[in-house]
PDB file with SEQRES, HELIX, SHEET and CRYST1 records, atoms N, CA, C and O in Angstrom:
SEQRES   1 A   77  MET ILE ASN LYS PRO LEU THR HIS LYS GLU VAL SER ILE          
SEQRES   2 A   77  ALA SER LYS GLN PHE PHE ASP LEU TYR GLN ILE VAL TYR          
SEQRES   3 A   77  ASP ASP LEU ARG ASP TYR HIS GLU ASN VAL LYS ALA GLU          
SEQRES   4 A   77  GLU VAL LEU LYS ALA MET GLU GLN VAL CYS GLY LEU ALA          
SEQRES   5 A   77  GLN LYS LEU ARG ALA GLN GLU VAL LEU ASP ARG PHE GLY          
SEQRES   6 A   77  PHE ASN LYS GLU GLN GLU ASP ASP ASN GLU GLU VAL              
HELIX    1 AA1 HIS A    8  ARG A   30  1                                  23    
HELIX    2 AA2 ALA A   38  PHE A   64  1                                  27    
HELIX    3 AA3 ASP A   72  ASN A   74  5                                   3    
CRYST1    1.000    1.000    1.000  90.00  90.00  90.00 P 1           1          
ATOM      1  N   MET A   1       9.929  -4.557 -25.637  1.00  0.00           N  
ATOM      2  CA  MET A   1       9.342  -3.394 -24.994  1.00  0.00           C  
ATOM      3  C   MET A   1       9.831  -3.222 -23.569  1.00  0.00           C  
ATOM      4  O   MET A   1      10.079  -2.105 -23.115  1.00  0.00           O  
ATOM      5  N   ILE A   2       9.969  -4.348 -22.862  1.00  0.00           N  
ATOM      6  CA  ILE A   2      10.412  -4.260 -21.445  1.00  0.00           C  
ATOM      7  C   ILE A   2      11.873  -3.795 -21.384  1.00  0.00           C  
ATOM      8  O   ILE A   2      12.198  -3.044 -20.465  1.00  0.00           O  
ATOM      9  N   ASN A   3      12.780  -4.185 -22.296  1.00  0.00           N  
ATOM     10  CA  ASN A   3      14.128  -3.769 -22.214  1.00  0.00           C  
ATOM     11  C   ASN A   3      14.404  -2.350 -22.788  1.00  0.00           C  
ATOM     12  O   ASN A   3      15.539  -1.876 -22.752  1.00  0.00           O  
ATOM     13  N   LYS A   4      13.407  -1.719 -23.288  1.00  0.00           N  
ATOM     14  CA  LYS A   4      13.529  -0.345 -23.820  1.00  0.00           C  
ATOM     15  C   LYS A   4      13.803   0.576 -22.683  1.00  0.00           C  
ATOM     16  O   LYS A   4      13.268   0.414 -21.586  1.00  0.00           O  
ATOM     17  N   PRO A   5      14.693   1.609 -22.959  1.00  0.00           N  
ATOM     18  CA  PRO A   5      14.977   2.523 -21.854  1.00  0.00           C  
ATOM     19  C   PRO A   5      13.756   3.245 -21.343  1.00  0.00           C  
ATOM     20  O   PRO A   5      12.847   3.527 -22.123  1.00  0.00           O  
ATOM     21  N   LEU A   6      13.700   3.556 -20.062  1.00  0.00           N  
ATOM     22  CA  LEU A   6      12.575   4.259 -19.520  1.00  0.00           C  
ATOM     23  C   LEU A   6      12.558   5.729 -20.037  1.00  0.00           C  
ATOM     24  O   LEU A   6      13.592   6.350 -20.284  1.00  0.00           O  
ATOM     25  N   THR A   7      11.337   6.222 -20.178  1.00  0.00           N  
ATOM     26  CA  THR A   7      11.154   7.635 -20.652  1.00  0.00           C  
ATOM     27  C   THR A   7      11.231   8.526 -19.408  1.00  0.00           C  
ATOM     28  O   THR A   7      11.099   8.083 -18.267  1.00  0.00           O  
ATOM     29  N   HIS A   8      11.445   9.762 -19.696  1.00  0.00           N  
ATOM     30  CA  HIS A   8      11.409  10.795 -18.608  1.00  0.00           C  
ATOM     31  C   HIS A   8      10.047  10.812 -17.900  1.00  0.00           C  
ATOM     32  O   HIS A   8       9.975  10.974 -16.682  1.00  0.00           O  
ATOM     33  N   LYS A   9       9.005  10.649 -18.654  1.00  0.00           N  
ATOM     34  CA  LYS A   9       7.668  10.714 -18.123  1.00  0.00           C  
ATOM     35  C   LYS A   9       7.465   9.483 -17.186  1.00  0.00           C  
ATOM     36  O   LYS A   9       6.929   9.631 -16.087  1.00  0.00           O  
ATOM     37  N   GLU A  10       7.887   8.294 -17.619  1.00  0.00           N  
ATOM     38  CA  GLU A  10       7.781   7.041 -16.785  1.00  0.00           C  
ATOM     39  C   GLU A  10       8.458   7.166 -15.436  1.00  0.00           C  
ATOM     40  O   GLU A  10       7.905   6.810 -14.395  1.00  0.00           O  
ATOM     41  N   VAL A  11       9.728   7.708 -15.494  1.00  0.00           N  
ATOM     42  CA  VAL A  11      10.497   7.858 -14.281  1.00  0.00           C  
ATOM     43  C   VAL A  11       9.882   8.892 -13.407  1.00  0.00           C  
ATOM     44  O   VAL A  11       9.852   8.725 -12.187  1.00  0.00           O  
ATOM     45  N   SER A  12       9.369   9.996 -13.996  1.00  0.00           N  
ATOM     46  CA  SER A  12       8.735  11.043 -13.218  1.00  0.00           C  
ATOM     47  C   SER A  12       7.549  10.585 -12.412  1.00  0.00           C  
ATOM     48  O   SER A  12       7.373  10.901 -11.236  1.00  0.00           O  
ATOM     49  N   ILE A  13       6.674   9.752 -13.184  1.00  0.00           N  
ATOM     50  CA  ILE A  13       5.428   9.160 -12.495  1.00  0.00           C  
ATOM     51  C   ILE A  13       5.914   8.177 -11.328  1.00  0.00           C  
ATOM     52  O   ILE A  13       5.425   8.235 -10.200  1.00  0.00           O  
ATOM     53  N   ALA A  14       6.837   7.342 -11.660  1.00  0.00           N  
ATOM     54  CA  ALA A  14       7.289   6.396 -10.598  1.00  0.00           C  
ATOM     55  C   ALA A  14       7.929   7.107  -9.447  1.00  0.00           C  
ATOM     56  O   ALA A  14       7.746   6.690  -8.303  1.00  0.00           O  
ATOM     57  N   SER A  15       8.673   8.161  -9.690  1.00  0.00           N  
ATOM     58  CA  SER A  15       9.332   8.927  -8.644  1.00  0.00           C  
ATOM     59  C   SER A  15       8.298   9.585  -7.717  1.00  0.00           C  
ATOM     60  O   SER A  15       8.407   9.513  -6.493  1.00  0.00           O  
ATOM     61  N   LYS A  16       7.304  10.220  -8.326  1.00  0.00           N  
ATOM     62  CA  LYS A  16       6.288  10.859  -7.568  1.00  0.00           C  
ATOM     63  C   LYS A  16       5.569   9.884  -6.662  1.00  0.00           C  
ATOM     64  O   LYS A  16       5.301  10.189  -5.500  1.00  0.00           O  
ATOM     65  N   GLN A  17       5.254   8.698  -7.194  1.00  0.00           N  
ATOM     66  CA  GLN A  17       4.503   7.679  -6.449  1.00  0.00           C  
ATOM     67  C   GLN A  17       5.402   7.188  -5.308  1.00  0.00           C  
ATOM     68  O   GLN A  17       4.942   7.068  -4.172  1.00  0.00           O  
ATOM     69  N   PHE A  18       6.679   6.903  -5.597  1.00  0.00           N  
ATOM     70  CA  PHE A  18       7.570   6.383  -4.615  1.00  0.00           C  
ATOM     71  C   PHE A  18       7.728   7.398  -3.421  1.00  0.00           C  
ATOM     72  O   PHE A  18       7.592   7.034  -2.253  1.00  0.00           O  
ATOM     73  N   PHE A  19       8.013   8.661  -3.774  1.00  0.00           N  
ATOM     74  CA  PHE A  19       8.327   9.601  -2.724  1.00  0.00           C  
ATOM     75  C   PHE A  19       7.076  10.019  -1.903  1.00  0.00           C  
ATOM     76  O   PHE A  19       7.183  10.408  -0.740  1.00  0.00           O  
ATOM     77  N   ASP A  20       5.859   9.925  -2.566  1.00  0.00           N  
ATOM     78  CA  ASP A  20       4.609  10.077  -1.797  1.00  0.00           C  
ATOM     79  C   ASP A  20       4.481   8.992  -0.706  1.00  0.00           C  
ATOM     80  O   ASP A  20       4.128   9.284   0.436  1.00  0.00           O  
ATOM     81  N   LEU A  21       4.773   7.749  -1.083  1.00  0.00           N  
ATOM     82  CA  LEU A  21       4.721   6.656  -0.173  1.00  0.00           C  
ATOM     83  C   LEU A  21       5.817   6.770   0.876  1.00  0.00           C  
ATOM     84  O   LEU A  21       5.590   6.467   2.047  1.00  0.00           O  
ATOM     85  N   TYR A  22       6.977   7.194   0.473  1.00  0.00           N  
ATOM     86  CA  TYR A  22       8.144   7.345   1.401  1.00  0.00           C  
ATOM     87  C   TYR A  22       7.807   8.407   2.445  1.00  0.00           C  
ATOM     88  O   TYR A  22       8.107   8.208   3.622  1.00  0.00           O  
ATOM     89  N   GLN A  23       7.219   9.483   2.075  1.00  0.00           N  
ATOM     90  CA  GLN A  23       6.902  10.521   2.936  1.00  0.00           C  
ATOM     91  C   GLN A  23       5.824  10.106   4.005  1.00  0.00           C  
ATOM     92  O   GLN A  23       5.862  10.559   5.148  1.00  0.00           O  
ATOM     93  N   ILE A  24       4.929   9.283   3.608  1.00  0.00           N  
ATOM     94  CA  ILE A  24       3.884   8.781   4.531  1.00  0.00           C  
ATOM     95  C   ILE A  24       4.548   7.960   5.630  1.00  0.00           C  
ATOM     96  O   ILE A  24       4.280   8.154   6.816  1.00  0.00           O  
ATOM     97  N   VAL A  25       5.461   6.997   5.199  1.00  0.00           N  
ATOM     98  CA  VAL A  25       6.052   6.134   6.185  1.00  0.00           C  
ATOM     99  C   VAL A  25       7.043   6.962   7.017  1.00  0.00           C  
ATOM    100  O   VAL A  25       7.148   6.753   8.225  1.00  0.00           O  
ATOM    101  N   TYR A  26       7.763   7.887   6.398  1.00  0.00           N  
ATOM    102  CA  TYR A  26       8.733   8.758   7.136  1.00  0.00           C  
ATOM    103  C   TYR A  26       7.988   9.566   8.215  1.00  0.00           C  
ATOM    104  O   TYR A  26       8.494   9.654   9.334  1.00  0.00           O  
ATOM    105  N   ASP A  27       6.862  10.135   7.949  1.00  0.00           N  
ATOM    106  CA  ASP A  27       6.072  10.939   8.867  1.00  0.00           C  
ATOM    107  C   ASP A  27       5.575  10.016  10.025  1.00  0.00           C  
ATOM    108  O   ASP A  27       5.593  10.432  11.183  1.00  0.00           O  
ATOM    109  N   ASP A  28       5.155   8.830   9.730  1.00  0.00           N  
ATOM    110  CA  ASP A  28       4.688   7.908  10.721  1.00  0.00           C  
ATOM    111  C   ASP A  28       5.841   7.519  11.692  1.00  0.00           C  
ATOM    112  O   ASP A  28       5.682   7.494  12.912  1.00  0.00           O  
ATOM    113  N   LEU A  29       6.947   7.234  11.104  1.00  0.00           N  
ATOM    114  CA  LEU A  29       8.143   6.852  11.874  1.00  0.00           C  
ATOM    115  C   LEU A  29       8.603   7.985  12.823  1.00  0.00           C  
ATOM    116  O   LEU A  29       9.068   7.754  13.939  1.00  0.00           O  
ATOM    117  N   ARG A  30       8.435   9.274  12.285  1.00  0.00           N  
ATOM    118  CA  ARG A  30       8.857  10.407  13.139  1.00  0.00           C  
ATOM    119  C   ARG A  30       8.000  10.581  14.322  1.00  0.00           C  
ATOM    120  O   ARG A  30       8.416  11.198  15.303  1.00  0.00           O  
ATOM    121  N   ASP A  31       6.794  10.054  14.276  1.00  0.00           N  
ATOM    122  CA  ASP A  31       5.937  10.129  15.447  1.00  0.00           C  
ATOM    123  C   ASP A  31       6.509   9.266  16.602  1.00  0.00           C  
ATOM    124  O   ASP A  31       6.200   9.501  17.770  1.00  0.00           O  
ATOM    125  N   TYR A  32       7.340   8.274  16.257  1.00  0.00           N  
ATOM    126  CA  TYR A  32       7.951   7.398  17.324  1.00  0.00           C  
ATOM    127  C   TYR A  32       9.342   7.866  17.762  1.00  0.00           C  
ATOM    128  O   TYR A  32       9.676   7.701  18.935  1.00  0.00           O  
ATOM    129  N   HIS A  33      10.131   8.414  16.924  1.00  0.00           N  
ATOM    130  CA  HIS A  33      11.449   8.980  17.249  1.00  0.00           C  
ATOM    131  C   HIS A  33      11.909   9.991  16.184  1.00  0.00           C  
ATOM    132  O   HIS A  33      11.622   9.849  14.996  1.00  0.00           O  
ATOM    133  N   GLU A  34      12.619  10.995  16.652  1.00  0.00           N  
ATOM    134  CA  GLU A  34      12.977  12.141  15.801  1.00  0.00           C  
ATOM    135  C   GLU A  34      14.014  11.814  14.731  1.00  0.00           C  
ATOM    136  O   GLU A  34      13.877  12.254  13.590  1.00  0.00           O  
ATOM    137  N   ASN A  35      15.028  11.066  15.073  1.00  0.00           N  
ATOM    138  CA  ASN A  35      16.195  10.852  14.109  1.00  0.00           C  
ATOM    139  C   ASN A  35      15.921   9.598  13.207  1.00  0.00           C  
ATOM    140  O   ASN A  35      16.416   8.505  13.483  1.00  0.00           O  
ATOM    141  N   VAL A  36      15.174   9.783  12.200  1.00  0.00           N  
ATOM    142  CA  VAL A  36      14.798   8.655  11.314  1.00  0.00           C  
ATOM    143  C   VAL A  36      15.777   8.692  10.181  1.00  0.00           C  
ATOM    144  O   VAL A  36      16.051   9.718   9.559  1.00  0.00           O  
ATOM    145  N   LYS A  37      16.294   7.495   9.951  1.00  0.00           N  
ATOM    146  CA  LYS A  37      17.348   7.271   8.850  1.00  0.00           C  
ATOM    147  C   LYS A  37      16.637   6.765   7.581  1.00  0.00           C  
ATOM    148  O   LYS A  37      15.622   6.078   7.691  1.00  0.00           O  
ATOM    149  N   ALA A  38      17.123   7.072   6.435  1.00  0.00           N  
ATOM    150  CA  ALA A  38      16.526   6.604   5.165  1.00  0.00           C  
ATOM    151  C   ALA A  38      16.471   5.056   5.124  1.00  0.00           C  
ATOM    152  O   ALA A  38      15.535   4.470   4.580  1.00  0.00           O  
ATOM    153  N   GLU A  39      17.466   4.439   5.697  1.00  0.00           N  
ATOM    154  CA  GLU A  39      17.483   2.931   5.724  1.00  0.00           C  
ATOM    155  C   GLU A  39      16.290   2.427   6.520  1.00  0.00           C  
ATOM    156  O   GLU A  39      15.644   1.460   6.114  1.00  0.00           O  
ATOM    157  N   GLU A  40      15.995   3.040   7.606  1.00  0.00           N  
ATOM    158  CA  GLU A  40      14.856   2.683   8.457  1.00  0.00           C  
ATOM    159  C   GLU A  40      13.510   2.826   7.695  1.00  0.00           C  
ATOM    160  O   GLU A  40      12.612   1.987   7.771  1.00  0.00           O  
ATOM    161  N   VAL A  41      13.448   3.943   6.967  1.00  0.00           N  
ATOM    162  CA  VAL A  41      12.227   4.200   6.244  1.00  0.00           C  
ATOM    163  C   VAL A  41      12.030   3.171   5.136  1.00  0.00           C  
ATOM    164  O   VAL A  41      10.917   2.686   4.931  1.00  0.00           O  
ATOM    165  N   LEU A  42      13.064   2.848   4.445  1.00  0.00           N  
ATOM    166  CA  LEU A  42      12.969   1.851   3.342  1.00  0.00           C  
ATOM    167  C   LEU A  42      12.624   0.485   3.915  1.00  0.00           C  
ATOM    168  O   LEU A  42      11.775  -0.207   3.353  1.00  0.00           O  
ATOM    169  N   LYS A  43      13.234   0.078   4.985  1.00  0.00           N  
ATOM    170  CA  LYS A  43      12.832  -1.198   5.574  1.00  0.00           C  
ATOM    171  C   LYS A  43      11.418  -1.226   6.049  1.00  0.00           C  
ATOM    172  O   LYS A  43      10.720  -2.228   5.887  1.00  0.00           O  
ATOM    173  N   ALA A  44      10.980  -0.140   6.635  1.00  0.00           N  
ATOM    174  CA  ALA A  44       9.557  -0.011   7.096  1.00  0.00           C  
ATOM    175  C   ALA A  44       8.608  -0.039   5.892  1.00  0.00           C  
ATOM    176  O   ALA A  44       7.570  -0.701   5.884  1.00  0.00           O  
ATOM    177  N   MET A  45       9.043   0.739   4.854  1.00  0.00           N  
ATOM    178  CA  MET A  45       8.197   0.725   3.593  1.00  0.00           C  
ATOM    179  C   MET A  45       7.996  -0.728   3.006  1.00  0.00           C  
ATOM    180  O   MET A  45       6.928  -1.089   2.514  1.00  0.00           O  
ATOM    181  N   GLU A  46       9.009  -1.451   3.090  1.00  0.00           N  
ATOM    182  CA  GLU A  46       8.908  -2.832   2.562  1.00  0.00           C  
ATOM    183  C   GLU A  46       7.878  -3.604   3.314  1.00  0.00           C  
ATOM    184  O   GLU A  46       7.050  -4.287   2.711  1.00  0.00           O  
ATOM    185  N   GLN A  47       7.906  -3.511   4.687  1.00  0.00           N  
ATOM    186  CA  GLN A  47       6.991  -4.228   5.512  1.00  0.00           C  
ATOM    187  C   GLN A  47       5.497  -3.670   5.366  1.00  0.00           C  
ATOM    188  O   GLN A  47       4.534  -4.430   5.262  1.00  0.00           O  
ATOM    189  N   VAL A  48       5.398  -2.382   5.369  1.00  0.00           N  
ATOM    190  CA  VAL A  48       4.150  -1.768   5.243  1.00  0.00           C  
ATOM    191  C   VAL A  48       3.459  -2.048   3.855  1.00  0.00           C  
ATOM    192  O   VAL A  48       2.253  -2.284   3.794  1.00  0.00           O  
ATOM    193  N   CYS A  49       4.207  -2.016   2.830  1.00  0.00           N  
ATOM    194  CA  CYS A  49       3.720  -2.337   1.475  1.00  0.00           C  
ATOM    195  C   CYS A  49       3.298  -3.809   1.384  1.00  0.00           C  
ATOM    196  O   CYS A  49       2.289  -4.156   0.770  1.00  0.00           O  
ATOM    197  N   GLY A  50       4.087  -4.627   2.001  1.00  0.00           N  
ATOM    198  CA  GLY A  50       3.733  -6.061   2.061  1.00  0.00           C  
ATOM    199  C   GLY A  50       2.371  -6.293   2.740  1.00  0.00           C  
ATOM    200  O   GLY A  50       1.519  -7.046   2.268  1.00  0.00           O  
ATOM    201  N   LEU A  51       2.222  -5.590   3.890  1.00  0.00           N  
ATOM    202  CA  LEU A  51       0.957  -5.700   4.609  1.00  0.00           C  
ATOM    203  C   LEU A  51      -0.153  -5.112   3.850  1.00  0.00           C  
ATOM    204  O   LEU A  51      -1.258  -5.653   3.875  1.00  0.00           O  
ATOM    205  N   ALA A  52       0.069  -4.011   3.157  1.00  0.00           N  
ATOM    206  CA  ALA A  52      -1.010  -3.380   2.335  1.00  0.00           C  
ATOM    207  C   ALA A  52      -1.441  -4.328   1.233  1.00  0.00           C  
ATOM    208  O   ALA A  52      -2.625  -4.364   0.900  1.00  0.00           O  
ATOM    209  N   GLN A  53      -0.482  -5.137   0.624  1.00  0.00           N  
ATOM    210  CA  GLN A  53      -0.913  -6.027  -0.386  1.00  0.00           C  
ATOM    211  C   GLN A  53      -1.723  -7.180   0.177  1.00  0.00           C  
ATOM    212  O   GLN A  53      -2.682  -7.623  -0.456  1.00  0.00           O  
ATOM    213  N   LYS A  54      -1.350  -7.685   1.381  1.00  0.00           N  
ATOM    214  CA  LYS A  54      -2.077  -8.708   2.048  1.00  0.00           C  
ATOM    215  C   LYS A  54      -3.491  -8.254   2.355  1.00  0.00           C  
ATOM    216  O   LYS A  54      -4.439  -9.015   2.158  1.00  0.00           O  
ATOM    217  N   LEU A  55      -3.654  -7.006   2.843  1.00  0.00           N  
ATOM    218  CA  LEU A  55      -4.990  -6.487   3.170  1.00  0.00           C  
ATOM    219  C   LEU A  55      -5.867  -6.347   1.901  1.00  0.00           C  
ATOM    220  O   LEU A  55      -7.050  -6.683   1.872  1.00  0.00           O  
ATOM    221  N   ARG A  56      -5.178  -5.815   0.840  1.00  0.00           N  
ATOM    222  CA  ARG A  56      -5.897  -5.805  -0.443  1.00  0.00           C  
ATOM    223  C   ARG A  56      -6.418  -7.145  -0.938  1.00  0.00           C  
ATOM    224  O   ARG A  56      -7.561  -7.276  -1.374  1.00  0.00           O  
ATOM    225  N   ALA A  57      -5.529  -8.144  -0.853  1.00  0.00           N  
ATOM    226  CA  ALA A  57      -5.877  -9.468  -1.232  1.00  0.00           C  
ATOM    227  C   ALA A  57      -7.032 -10.029  -0.397  1.00  0.00           C  
ATOM    228  O   ALA A  57      -7.928 -10.694  -0.917  1.00  0.00           O  
ATOM    229  N   GLN A  58      -6.991  -9.756   0.866  1.00  0.00           N  
ATOM    230  CA  GLN A  58      -8.048 -10.256   1.774  1.00  0.00           C  
ATOM    231  C   GLN A  58      -9.339  -9.576   1.460  1.00  0.00           C  
ATOM    232  O   GLN A  58     -10.394 -10.210   1.476  1.00  0.00           O  
ATOM    233  N   GLU A  59      -9.287  -8.312   1.178  1.00  0.00           N  
ATOM    234  CA  GLU A  59     -10.531  -7.476   0.850  1.00  0.00           C  
ATOM    235  C   GLU A  59     -11.147  -8.035  -0.411  1.00  0.00           C  
ATOM    236  O   GLU A  59     -12.371  -8.114  -0.516  1.00  0.00           O  
ATOM    237  N   VAL A  60     -10.300  -8.438  -1.404  1.00  0.00           N  
ATOM    238  CA  VAL A  60     -10.869  -8.995  -2.662  1.00  0.00           C  
ATOM    239  C   VAL A  60     -11.515 -10.332  -2.373  1.00  0.00           C  
ATOM    240  O   VAL A  60     -12.628 -10.598  -2.826  1.00  0.00           O  
ATOM    241  N   LEU A  61     -10.809 -11.196  -1.604  1.00  0.00           N  
ATOM    242  CA  LEU A  61     -11.397 -12.492  -1.213  1.00  0.00           C  
ATOM    243  C   LEU A  61     -12.699 -12.299  -0.471  1.00  0.00           C  
ATOM    244  O   LEU A  61     -13.671 -13.004  -0.744  1.00  0.00           O  
ATOM    245  N   ASP A  62     -12.743 -11.415   0.410  1.00  0.00           N  
ATOM    246  CA  ASP A  62     -13.951 -11.229   1.235  1.00  0.00           C  
ATOM    247  C   ASP A  62     -15.171 -10.791   0.340  1.00  0.00           C  
ATOM    248  O   ASP A  62     -16.315 -11.181   0.571  1.00  0.00           O  
ATOM    249  N   ARG A  63     -14.854  -9.987  -0.657  1.00  0.00           N  
ATOM    250  CA  ARG A  63     -15.989  -9.478  -1.603  1.00  0.00           C  
ATOM    251  C   ARG A  63     -16.533 -10.623  -2.457  1.00  0.00           C  
ATOM    252  O   ARG A  63     -17.700 -10.564  -2.845  1.00  0.00           O  
ATOM    253  N   PHE A  64     -15.734 -11.690  -2.779  1.00  0.00           N  
ATOM    254  CA  PHE A  64     -16.159 -12.686  -3.687  1.00  0.00           C  
ATOM    255  C   PHE A  64     -16.404 -14.013  -3.050  1.00  0.00           C  
ATOM    256  O   PHE A  64     -16.640 -14.999  -3.747  1.00  0.00           O  
ATOM    257  N   GLY A  65     -16.353 -14.072  -1.661  1.00  0.00           N  
ATOM    258  CA  GLY A  65     -16.553 -15.313  -0.962  1.00  0.00           C  
ATOM    259  C   GLY A  65     -18.010 -15.725  -0.920  1.00  0.00           C  
ATOM    260  O   GLY A  65     -18.903 -14.888  -1.056  1.00  0.00           O  
ATOM    261  N   PHE A  66     -18.252 -17.001  -0.732  1.00  0.00           N  
ATOM    262  CA  PHE A  66     -19.621 -17.515  -0.573  1.00  0.00           C  
ATOM    263  C   PHE A  66     -20.152 -17.326   0.825  1.00  0.00           C  
ATOM    264  O   PHE A  66     -21.355 -17.500   1.021  1.00  0.00           O  
ATOM    265  N   ASN A  67     -19.353 -16.986   1.805  1.00  0.00           N  
ATOM    266  CA  ASN A  67     -19.776 -16.834   3.162  1.00  0.00           C  
ATOM    267  C   ASN A  67     -19.973 -15.412   3.514  1.00  0.00           C  
ATOM    268  O   ASN A  67     -19.749 -15.012   4.656  1.00  0.00           O  
ATOM    269  N   LYS A  68     -20.384 -14.639   2.570  1.00  0.00           N  
ATOM    270  CA  LYS A  68     -20.597 -13.153   2.883  1.00  0.00           C  
ATOM    271  C   LYS A  68     -21.837 -13.070   3.836  1.00  0.00           C  
ATOM    272  O   LYS A  68     -22.782 -13.854   3.743  1.00  0.00           O  
ATOM    273  N   GLU A  69     -21.769 -12.110   4.717  1.00  0.00           N  
ATOM    274  CA  GLU A  69     -22.970 -11.897   5.635  1.00  0.00           C  
ATOM    275  C   GLU A  69     -24.061 -11.221   4.838  1.00  0.00           C  
ATOM    276  O   GLU A  69     -23.833 -10.289   4.066  1.00  0.00           O  
ATOM    277  N   GLN A  70     -25.275 -11.742   5.062  1.00  0.00           N  
ATOM    278  CA  GLN A  70     -26.457 -11.196   4.428  1.00  0.00           C  
ATOM    279  C   GLN A  70     -26.965  -9.978   5.151  1.00  0.00           C  
ATOM    280  O   GLN A  70     -26.900  -9.933   6.380  1.00  0.00           O  
ATOM    281  N   GLU A  71     -27.467  -8.991   4.449  1.00  0.00           N  
ATOM    282  CA  GLU A  71     -28.012  -7.829   5.148  1.00  0.00           C  
ATOM    283  C   GLU A  71     -29.360  -8.178   5.784  1.00  0.00           C  
ATOM    284  O   GLU A  71     -30.203  -8.822   5.160  1.00  0.00           O  
ATOM    285  N   ASP A  72     -29.533  -7.778   6.932  1.00  0.00           N  
ATOM    286  CA  ASP A  72     -30.767  -8.130   7.736  1.00  0.00           C  
ATOM    287  C   ASP A  72     -31.952  -7.291   7.279  1.00  0.00           C  
ATOM    288  O   ASP A  72     -33.091  -7.698   7.510  1.00  0.00           O  
ATOM    289  N   ASP A  73     -31.754  -6.186   6.667  1.00  0.00           N  
ATOM    290  CA  ASP A  73     -32.860  -5.332   6.176  1.00  0.00           C  
ATOM    291  C   ASP A  73     -33.747  -6.080   5.177  1.00  0.00           C  
ATOM    292  O   ASP A  73     -34.960  -5.872   5.224  1.00  0.00           O  
ATOM    293  N   ASN A  74     -33.251  -6.921   4.290  1.00  0.00           N  
ATOM    294  CA  ASN A  74     -34.033  -7.559   3.207  1.00  0.00           C  
ATOM    295  C   ASN A  74     -34.547  -8.849   3.657  1.00  0.00           C  
ATOM    296  O   ASN A  74     -35.326  -9.447   2.914  1.00  0.00           O  
ATOM    297  N   GLU A  75     -34.194  -9.378   4.831  1.00  0.00           N  
ATOM    298  CA  GLU A  75     -34.729 -10.658   5.186  1.00  0.00           C  
ATOM    299  C   GLU A  75     -36.123 -10.586   5.895  1.00  0.00           C  
ATOM    300  O   GLU A  75     -36.354  -9.756   6.774  1.00  0.00           O  
ATOM    301  N   GLU A  76     -36.993 -11.459   5.482  1.00  0.00           N  
ATOM    302  CA  GLU A  76     -38.299 -11.573   6.206  1.00  0.00           C  
ATOM    303  C   GLU A  76     -38.381 -12.924   6.746  1.00  0.00           C  
ATOM    304  O   GLU A  76     -37.940 -13.892   6.128  1.00  0.00           O  
ATOM    305  N   VAL A  77     -38.984 -13.014   7.986  1.00  0.00           N  
ATOM    306  CA  VAL A  77     -39.128 -14.295   8.620  1.00  0.00           C  
ATOM    307  C   VAL A  77     -40.525 -14.695   8.575  1.00  0.00           C  
ATOM    308  O   VAL A  77     -40.875 -15.769   9.065  1.00  0.00           O  
TER     309      VAL A  77                                                      
END                                                                             
């Protein structure tokens, strides 16, 4: 199944997702300088997506950790 050729639908979905992310990074880079090259956007995307994965992993760990902060509203002294 993995070696099967990609369908038109699969490529279309992947393309939409990729270019949506590309546009976000491109727009952010243009805030810093006008002449943004595709190579710069792709390098930045690699770093940004790596950071996003780290943040996602940290969020998951924080939700399931034993050291979660207790809400003060429910505590009685």
